[in-house]
PABA-880300 format. One line per 3 residues: number of its first residue (from 1); their letters; for each residue x, y, z of N, C-alpha, C. Coordinates in steps of 0.05 Angstrom, whole numbers, always signed. Each point is the difference from the previous one (the first is absolute). Example, Ala and Ser with C-alpha at 12.3 -4.5 7.8 and 13.67 -1.06 7.14 Angstrom:
2
1> AS> +264,-114,+156,-18,+24,+0,+18,+24,+0; -7,+21,-14,+16,+24,+1,-15,+22,+14;
This chain:
315
1> MKI> -19,-1320,+565,+13,+28,+15,+18,+19,-22; +20,-16,-11,+19,+6,-15,-15,+14,-26; -15,-14,-8,-16,+6,-22,-13,+36,-1;
4> LFS> -9,+0,+23,-16,+29,+10,+21,+20,+10; +24,-9,+10,+17,+21,+2,+18,+6,-19; -8,-16,-26,+16,+6,-22,-18,+19,-16;
7> VLI> -27,-5,+1,-19,+15,-14,-4,+27,+10; +5,+5,+31,-4,+26,+18,+23,+14,-19; +32,-15,+4,+23,+11,-13,-6,+12,-30;
10> LAS> -10,-13,-18,-8,+13,-30,-20,+17,+8; -19,+0,+13,-16,+18,-2,+7,+28,+11; +19,-5,+14,+16,+32,+16,+19,+11,-25;
13> LVL> +11,-19,-16,+21,+13,-20,-16,+8,-24; -20,-7,-1,-21,+11,-24,-10,+25,+3; -9,+3,+33,-9,+20,+15,+22,+19,-5;
16> SGC> +18,-2,+5,+24,+22,+7,+13,+9,-30; -6,-17,-21,+8,+2,-29,-16,+17,-7; -27,-2,+7,-17,+23,-6,-8,+24,+9;
19> STV> +13,+0,+22,-8,+31,+13,+10,+17,-9; +20,+8,-21,+11,+27,-10,-31,+0,-21; -10,-7,-9,-23,+6,-14,-24,+11,+1;
22> TKP> +1,+31,-10,-27,+19,+12,-18,-7,-22; +7,+0,-26,-26,-7,-23,+10,-20,-22; -13,-9,-7,+7,-14,-23,+6,+17,-30;
25> NSN> -9,+21,+7,-4,+18,-27,+22,+30,+9; +7,+11,-29,+19,+23,-4,-15,+20,+9; +6,+20,+12,-19,+27,+3,+26,+26,+3;
28> KVA> -16,+20,-10,+8,+24,-1,-7,+25,+16; +19,+12,+13,-15,+27,+18,+20,+21,-6; -19,+19,-9,+13,+23,-14,-16,+23,+22;
31> SEP> +22,+21,+11,-7,+18,+19,-15,+22,-24; -26,+3,+16,-22,+21,-16,-2,+24,+16; -7,+24,-21,-1,+26,+9,-19,+4,+14;
34> VVS> -3,+25,+18,-22,+1,+12,-11,+29,-11; -21,-2,-12,-9,+28,-18,-16,+12,+18; +11,+32,+1,-11,+16,+9,-25,+9,-6;
37> PTL> -18,+8,+18,-32,+6,-8,+8,+21,-24; +16,+23,+13,+1,+25,-19,+10,-8,-31; +11,-28,-9,+13,-2,-32,-32,-13,-6;
40> QVE> -14,-5,+19,-27,-22,-13,-24,+21,-11; +4,+21,+8,-21,+19,-9,+7,+19,-25; -10,+15,-14,+9,+15,-22,+13,+29,+9;
43> SKG> +20,-1,-12,+16,+34,+11,-17,+20,-15; -3,+18,+21,-15,+22,-10,+20,+24,-9; +30,+1,+12,+27,+8,-5,+9,+12,-31;
46> LKR> +20,+12,+0,+7,+6,-27,+25,-25,-6; +7,-6,-19,+24,-21,-4,+25,+15,+3; +17,-10,+20,+29,+6,-10,+16,-14,-13;
49> KVA> +24,+14,-8,+11,-11,-20,+24,-10,+18; +7,-26,-11,+13,-17,+18,+23,-12,-25; +23,-12,+10,+20,-10,-14,+19,-14,+22;
52> IAR> +5,-31,-4,+18,-13,+7,+30,+9,-9; +11,+10,+14,+30,+6,-7,+17,-16,-10; +6,-24,+27,+11,-19,-4,-11,-17,+22;
55> FTN> +8,-32,-8,-1,-30,+19,+15,-9,-4; +23,-8,+20,+28,-15,-2,-7,-20,+15; +12,-26,-1,+11,-25,+15,+18,+8,+18;
58> ETK> +0,+2,+30,+24,+8,+14,+15,-28,+12; -16,-23,-10,+7,-26,+12,+24,-16,-15; +5,-19,+5,+13,-19,-14,-8,-13,-22;
61> HGN> -26,-8,+10,-18,-14,-18,-8,+5,-27; +6,-15,-19,-4,+10,-32,+15,+17,-7; +23,+6,+13,+27,+15,-11,+27,-18,-10;
64> SFL> +3,-4,-23,+16,-8,-9,+28,+11,-16; +18,-10,+3,+27,+15,-13,-12,+0,-37; -16,-9,-2,-6,-4,-33,-21,+19,-9;
67> LDE> -5,+22,+21,-25,+13,-11,+19,+28,+13; -6,+19,-15,+6,+27,-1,-18,+18,+15; +4,+25,+6,-10,+16,+19,-31,+5,-7;
70> HKD> -6,-1,-25,-25,-5,-12,-17,-21,-5; +3,-23,+12,-10,-27,+2,-10,-5,+19; -9,+23,+15,-12,-9,+27,-26,-11,+3;
73> RIG> +3,-29,-3,-35,-7,-7,-16,-1,+22; +10,-7,+27,-13,+4,+22,-10,+26,+5; +15,+22,-1,-14,+30,+6,-19,+7,-26;
76> KQA> +8,-7,-30,-20,+4,-14,-20,-9,+2; -3,-27,+11,-30,-12,+5,-13,+11,+16; +16,+7,+27,-15,+19,+21,-10,+28,-11;
79> MDI> +14,+10,-18,-10,+21,-11,-28,+2,-15; +0,-25,-15,-21,-4,-20,-25,+0,+24; +10,-26,+21,-35,-8,+16,-7,+34,+14;
82> LSA> +16,+15,+7,-2,+18,+13,-20,+19,-12; +14,+9,-26,-9,+10,-22,-36,-7,-5; +5,-28,-6,-27,-8,-12,-23,+0,+30;
85> RLS> +14,+0,+23,-25,-2,+24,-2,+35,+1; +15,+23,+2,-10,+29,+0,-24,+0,-29; +7,-5,-23,-17,+4,-24,-27,-16,+7;
88> ETG> +6,-24,+8,-27,-8,+11,-24,+11,+18; +13,+18,+15,-21,+20,+12,-17,+25,-10; +16,+6,-20,-13,+18,-25,+2,+30,+14;
91> KFI> +16,+0,+23,+4,+24,+17,+19,+15,-11; +21,-7,-15,+21,+16,-14,+5,-4,-26; +20,+26,-12,+12,-7,-28,+31,-12,+4;
94> MLE> -2,-20,-3,+28,-14,-2,+16,+6,-27; +24,+12,+10,+13,+11,-22,+29,-21,+1; +8,-4,-23,+22,-21,-11,+30,+14,+9;
97> RAD> +19,-12,+18,+27,+3,+2,+12,-17,-9; +1,-24,+4,+12,-24,+7,+14,-5,-38; -16,+0,-17,-1,-8,-27,+4,+26,-20;
100> LER> +10,+23,+12,-5,+29,-9,+19,-4,-24; +26,-17,-1,+11,+1,-22,-8,-13,-25; -10,-20,+15,-17,-15,-31,-24,+17,-10;
103> INK> -16,+12,+17,-22,+21,-10,+13,+21,-19; +24,+11,+7,+9,+13,-12,+10,-3,-37; +21,-28,+9,-2,-12,-27,-19,-5,-19;
106> EAD> -20,-14,+13,-24,-9,-19,-13,+25,-10; +3,+24,+16,-9,+24,-16,+13,+8,-18; +34,+2,-3,+11,+9,-21,-5,-21,-20;
109> LSG> -3,-19,-7,-7,-19,-18,-24,+4,-17; -21,+14,+28,-26,+11,-15,+0,+27,-11; +23,+14,+3,+7,+25,-14,-19,+16,+30;
112> LKT> -4,-11,+16,-20,+23,+25,+23,+8,+15; -18,+23,+17,+18,+15,+14,-11,+3,+30; +6,-18,+22,-6,+0,+24,-8,+18,+20;
115> SMV> -15,+3,+6,-9,+19,+20,-5,-6,+29; +16,+2,+20,+0,-17,+25,-14,+22,+19; -20,-20,+21,-8,+21,+14,+11,-11,+31;
118> GAD> -1,+31,+13,+16,-8,+22,-24,-10,+25; +22,-14,+18,-17,-18,+20,+3,+19,+20; -32,+7,+22,+3,+4,+23,+15,-20,+23;
121> YLI> +2,-19,-1,+9,-11,+19,+15,-30,-16; +22,-9,+15,+15,-16,-10,+0,-26,+20; +9,-20,-3,-1,-27,+13,+24,-16,-8;
124> IGS> +15,+2,+29,+27,-15,-6,+1,-23,+19; +0,-28,-13,+2,-23,+20,+25,-16,-6; -4,-21,+19,+29,-20,-8,-12,-29,+19;
127> VSE> +12,-15,-15,-16,-32,+18,+27,-9,+26; -5,+5,+18,+21,+1,+24,+3,-33,+6; -21,-13,+0,+8,-28,+5,-19,-15,-19;
130> FGR> +20,-25,-7,-13,-17,-18,+11,-28,+3; -19,-23,+4,+19,-23,+5,-25,-24,+0; +10,-23,+5,-14,-17,+8,+12,-20,+26;
133> NST> -15,-25,-2,+10,-14,+17,-16,-29,-4; +18,-24,+3,-20,-27,+2,+10,-20,+15; -25,-12,+13,+5,-13,+21,-7,-35,-5;
136> SEV> +9,-21,-1,-8,-22,+1,-5,-17,+23; -18,-17,-3,+3,-21,+30,-10,-33,-18; +12,-12,+12,-1,-22,-7,-7,-25,+13;
139> GIF> -17,-9,-1,-11,-24,+14,+7,-30,-13; -8,-22,+24,+10,-23,-23,-18,-4,-23; -22,+10,+10,-23,-17,-32,-11,+31,-4;
142> SRN> +11,+29,+7,-10,+27,-14,+19,+20,-8; +0,+16,-12,+15,+23,-7,-17,+21,-1; +4,+26,+9,-5,+24,+6,+21,+19,-12;
145> KKQ> -3,+21,-19,+9,+16,-3,-11,+24,+2; +12,+28,+8,-12,+21,+1,+16,+24,-14; -8,+15,-13,+12,+26,-18,-13,+22,+9;
148> VAN> +18,+20,+15,-12,+32,+5,+22,+19,-11; -7,+25,-22,+12,+17,-10,-15,+17,+19; +19,+28,+4,-1,+22,+15,+12,+23,-20;
151> ATV> -23,+21,+2,+11,+25,-4,-4,+25,+13; +13,+22,+0,+1,+25,+7,-2,+26,-14; -15,+19,-2,+4,+19,-15,-1,+29,+10;
154> NVR> +12,+16,-4,+0,+21,+12,-8,+28,-27; -11,+11,+9,-6,+31,-21,-5,+26,+18; +10,+22,-12,+0,+24,+3,-12,+16,-17;
157> LIN> -14,+21,+15,-16,+15,-22,+6,+31,+7; +14,+16,-25,+11,+23,-6,-9,+22,-11; -6,+22,+11,-16,+24,-12,+19,+11,-18;
160> VNT> -8,+0,-26,+17,+10,-16,+6,+31,+1; -15,+12,+2,+8,+35,+16,+16,+1,+16; -3,-12,+19,+22,+9,+28,+22,-25,+3;
163> GQI> -1,-22,-17,+27,-27,+3,-11,-13,+33; -24,+5,+16,+2,-10,+22,-12,-24,+3; +10,-25,+11,-16,-18,+4,-30,+5,+25;
166> VFS> -16,-9,-14,-24,+8,+13,-13,-27,+6; +5,-26,-6,-6,-18,+11,+19,-29,-5; -1,-19,+16,+16,-31,-5,-18,-19,+18;
169> EEG> +2,-20,-20,-13,-24,+8,+20,-24,-7; -2,-20,+19,+12,-26,-3,-31,-20,+0; +10,-14,-16,-22,-27,-5,+13,-25,-3;
172> SGI> -9,-24,+16,+13,-26,-7,-26,-21,-8; +12,-19,-15,-13,-21,-7,+12,-23,+3; -25,-20,+0,+11,-31,+7,-11,-16,-16;
175> SGS> +9,-20,-17,-10,-21,-21,+10,-30,+8; -17,-21,+4,+13,-23,+9,-17,-21,-17; +13,-25,+1,-19,-19,-12,+11,-28,+14;
178> EAN> -17,-19,+5,+12,-24,+6,-11,-25,-11; +18,-15,+3,-6,-28,-14,-2,-25,+15; -13,-20,+4,+2,-26,+15,-1,-21,-15;
181> SVF> +7,-25,+13,-1,-25,-16,+3,-19,+22; -13,-22,+5,-10,-22,+16,+8,-27,-19; +15,-15,+3,+9,-20,-10,+4,+0,-29;
184> GVG> +8,+24,-5,+7,+9,-34,-19,+7,-3; -28,+3,-1,-21,+13,-6,-2,+20,+14; -10,+25,-24,-2,+26,+2,+12,+21,-14;
187> DRA> +7,+24,+7,+15,+17,-15,+29,+0,+10; +10,+6,-24,+35,+3,-1,+4,+31,-2; +14,+16,+12,+6,+30,-5,+30,-2,-15;
190> GYN> +2,+13,-27,+24,+12,-10,+2,+30,+9; +17,+13,-4,+9,+31,+6,-28,+12,-20; -12,+18,+18,-31,+9,-16,+15,+38,+7;
193> SSL> +10,+4,-23,+6,+30,-8,-24,+19,+2; -15,-9,-5,-31,+13,+7,-4,+15,+25; +16,-9,+21,-3,+6,+28,+13,+27,+0;
196> DDE> +19,+8,-15,+14,+27,+6,-17,+19,-9; -14,-8,-23,-20,+27,-12,-19,+2,+18; -13,-19,+9,-23,+5,+13,+12,+11,+30;
199> ALS> +19,-1,+11,+9,+13,+31,+13,+31,-9; +9,+3,-24,+1,+26,-6,-21,+25,-12; -21,-17,-6,-28,+8,-4,-15,+3,+21;
202> AAI> -3,-15,+21,-7,+5,+24,+11,+21,+15; +27,+5,+2,+12,+20,+14,-5,+32,-16; -3,-2,-22,-8,+23,-13,-35,+9,+4;
205> SKL> -17,-17,+2,-22,+4,+6,-2,+7,+22; +13,-10,+26,-5,+9,+22,+6,+32,+9; +22,+8,-16,+8,+28,+1,-20,+16,-16;
208> TSN> -14,-8,-20,-13,+19,-18,-25,+9,+13; -15,-14,+17,-31,+22,+11,+19,+26,+14; +16,+1,+15,+10,+19,+15,+25,+18,-18;
211> LVE> +2,+0,-22,+18,+14,-23,-26,+16,-8; -17,-13,-8,-26,+6,-21,-11,+26,+11; +0,-2,+34,-18,+15,+18,+14,+26,+8;
214> NLM> +29,-8,+4,+16,+22,+8,+3,+19,-32; +0,-11,-23,-1,+16,-24,-21,+16,-1; -25,-15,+11,-24,+18,-6,+1,+22,+20;
217> DMS> +15,-4,+24,-3,+17,+11,+18,+34,+2; +17,-5,-26,+22,+17,-11,-21,+26,-11; +11,+14,-5,-10,+29,-12,+2,-5,-28;
220> WRS> -24,+8,-10,+1,+5,-29,-4,+30,-16; +18,+0,-13,+11,+25,-11,-5,+1,-29; -12,+25,-9,+9,+8,-33,+5,+26,+5;
223> YIL> +2,+13,-32,+9,+25,+6,-16,+18,-25; +1,+28,-4,-18,+15,-12,+27,+4,-25; -8,-2,-24,+15,-3,-26,-3,+22,-13;
226> QEQ> -27,+14,+3,-1,+25,-17,-28,+10,+9; +0,+30,-7,-28,+11,-5,-10,+6,-23; -28,-10,-10,-8,+3,-32,-28,+16,-1;
229> EGS> -3,+20,-5,-23,+14,+2,-16,+1,+22; +12,+3,+26,-18,+2,+23,+2,-28,+13; +3,-21,-19,+6,-26,+14,+21,-8,+4;
232> YII> +5,-24,+19,+36,-8,+15,-4,-31,-12; +20,-5,-11,+7,-25,-10,+23,-19,+20; -5,-22,+19,+8,-10,+11,+15,-29,-7;
235> AGG> +13,-9,+7,+23,-25,-7,-23,-32,+11; +0,-14,-16,-17,-25,+15,-23,+5,-16; -16,-29,-1,-29,+3,-16,-16,-26,+16;
238> KEQ> -16,-16,-19,-8,-14,+1,+7,-33,+6; +20,-5,-6,+19,-16,+12,+9,-5,+27; +5,+25,+11,+9,+0,+25,-24,+7,+20;
241> GIK> -26,-8,-9,-30,-2,+18,-9,+37,-1; +13,+19,-15,-20,+24,+5,-22,+4,-21; -16,+11,+5,-22,+3,-25,-23,+23,+11;
244> AGD> -21,+4,-23,-9,+30,+3,-11,+4,+31; +7,+25,+10,-19,+7,+21,+19,-4,+21; +24,-14,-1,+18,+0,+25,+6,+27,+5;
247> EFD> +5,+6,+33,+21,+26,+5,+24,-1,+8; +14,+11,+2,+28,-1,+11,+4,+27,+11; +21,-1,+16,+4,+21,+13,+34,+13,-7;
250> VVK> +3,+16,-8,+25,+13,-10,+15,+16,+23; +26,-12,+4,+14,+7,+22,+28,+13,-10; +4,+20,+18,+26,+13,-6,+19,-12,+18;
253> AGK> +22,-17,-9,+20,-14,+11,+16,+11,+23; -1,-11,+25,+10,+14,+20,+33,+1,-5; +16,+17,+23,+25,+0,-6,+15,-29,+7;
256> KIT> +20,-7,-14,+18,-25,+10,+25,+12,+13; +0,-12,+23,+27,-6,+18,+10,-24,-5; +24,+7,+13,+20,-26,+12,+1,-15,+21;
259> NPQ> -7,-18,+13,-4,-13,+17,+34,-1,+11; +13,+17,+19,+29,-11,+4,+7,-22,+13; -18,-24,+13,+6,-16,+10,+1,-24,-20;
262> TGI> -23,-2,-25,+2,-20,-13,+11,+10,-30; -3,+25,+0,+12,+11,-29,-19,+2,-20; -28,-15,+5,-21,-4,-14,-9,+29,-6;
265> EIE> -12,+12,-23,-6,+23,-9,-38,-2,+10; -8,+9,+15,-25,+3,+13,-23,+24,-14; -27,-11,-10,-13,+29,-15,-18,+5,+25;
268> LPG> -4,+28,+7,-18,+4,+19,-28,+0,-17; -22,+4,+20,-26,+0,-6,-8,+27,-21; -10,-13,-25,-8,+25,-20,-23,+8,+7;
271> ETI> -4,+24,-15,-28,+16,+3,-20,-9,-23; -18,+0,+6,-27,-11,-20,-10,+35,-15; +2,-5,-18,-10,+33,-12,-16,-2,-21;
274> ATL> -15,-26,-13,-20,+4,-16,-8,-28,-6; -24,-2,-11,-11,-28,-7,-10,+2,-22; +6,-23,-17,-5,-4,-23,-23,-26,-4;
277> KVI> -21,+4,-21,-16,-21,-4,+12,-10,-27; -2,-23,-11,+7,-19,-18,-28,+0,-19; +9,+20,-32,-27,-4,-13,+6,-26,-21;
280> QTM> +23,-5,-5,+3,-24,-21,+29,-6,+1; -1,-34,-4,+29,-15,-5,+2,-2,-24; +21,+1,-7,+16,-7,-28,+22,-10,-4;
283> GSA> +10,-17,-25,+21,-8,-3,+0,-26,+13; +26,-15,-6,+3,-29,+9,+26,-7,+13; +6,-14,+17,+19,-11,+9,+22,+22,+11;
286> QNE> +26,+4,-5,+20,+24,+5,-17,+24,-7; -13,+3,-27,-13,+30,+3,-24,+1,+2; -8,-6,+23,-22,+4,+13,-2,+32,+10;
289> ISL> -29,+13,+3,+0,+25,+11,-27,+2,+8; -4,+23,+20,-26,+2,+5,-9,+32,-5; -17,+10,-8,-4,+28,-6,-24,+3,+29;
292> CQL> +8,+29,+13,-17,+1,+26,-2,+32,+0; -18,+4,+16,-13,+33,+4,+3,+3,+28; +7,+30,+4,+8,+6,+21,-33,+6,+22;
295> ETG> +6,-20,+28,-25,+4,+10,+9,+22,+27; +16,+2,+9,+8,+13,+22,+20,+18,-4; +10,+23,+12,+29,+12,-3,+4,+7,-23;
298> NLK> +30,+11,+0,+3,+19,-27,+34,-9,-8; +4,-14,-22,+22,-5,-7,+13,+15,-20; -13,+25,-5,+8,+22,-26,+31,+6,+11;
301> GAD> +18,-5,-22,+32,+11,+8,+10,-20,+20; -11,-24,+4,+16,-23,+15,+12,-7,-8; +32,-5,+10,+24,-20,-6,-10,-30,+0;
304> FAS> -11,-14,-33,-6,-31,+11,+20,-12,+11; +22,+5,-6,+25,-20,+11,+5,+0,+29; -19,+18,+17,+7,+4,+26,-26,-15,+4;
307> LYV> -18,-12,-9,-29,-12,+7,-4,-27,-8; -21,-5,+15,+4,-33,-4,-28,-9,+4; -19,-23,-11,-29,-2,+5,+7,-29,+14;
310> QEQ> -21,+6,+25,-12,-20,+9,-23,-16,+9; -10,-19,+7,-30,-13,+13,-9,+20,+23; -20,+6,-3,-12,+25,+23,+2,-27,+29;
313> GEG> +13,+17,+16,-9,-7,+30,+28,-24,+6; +20,+10,-18,+27,-23,-5,+13,+12,+18; +2,+36,-2,+23,+15,+24,-8,-4,+20;
């Protein structure tokens, strides 16, 4: 009887020692973005020019007194990830702003003169939450360690023409790993720095879908540069998605008034006065232009400074 009782106690201790074990192997769980069906089809719209103005780390994580204000590693990492996500869609012309100083210095060394393109929309973002948590459960014969990293990212989309915030979004991501060992056999988990990167990437991926859809919903505009022998030259070309046969409305800009409640200048709806049809695109990069012919309306003597070109049906 005493032997049986001792066996039962030993079995109970073994079971309690192993009760914290979930898996004998380590695993990682990273938040995956849900891709909107809108982003899975080829875009028929024209490409907007987008620049990420700044992306900062507003948390204490990664900030050290040894780093100056230009050594924001997490902020730069977030900017690079977001820029890559937007470029991968093929729907935008991404303009460099973060490393503009380096670009200008390299151009000076090469004896070149840089000609910068203005963006239609600016993205301003920040990492508002960044941290990790580690928990351990130790039994008599087992050990279990979990590491979880989390990140939250906020972005704002700004219309360059008006300075108005037209969209804001927040995305959060979590990445975790777990290691288990029983009787000293299994995984031993050290500090896993890759979890921080995975959590940040997951947070940005989560907001990218909505950001892209809102950018595509924003109006596309171009401008008439000049008239040449009965034809009209507008800014933009093949790289922005313009092709021969496309038709655009020519709109006379509406009156601008200031909203006394917000102090924001509002442009009233414009008036469509003509239609242009693209004959040919030419040039490259920032020098792209399109040659158009007048389909409807009359532009004789018109002040091009008060006109803009937009996609048909966009007004």
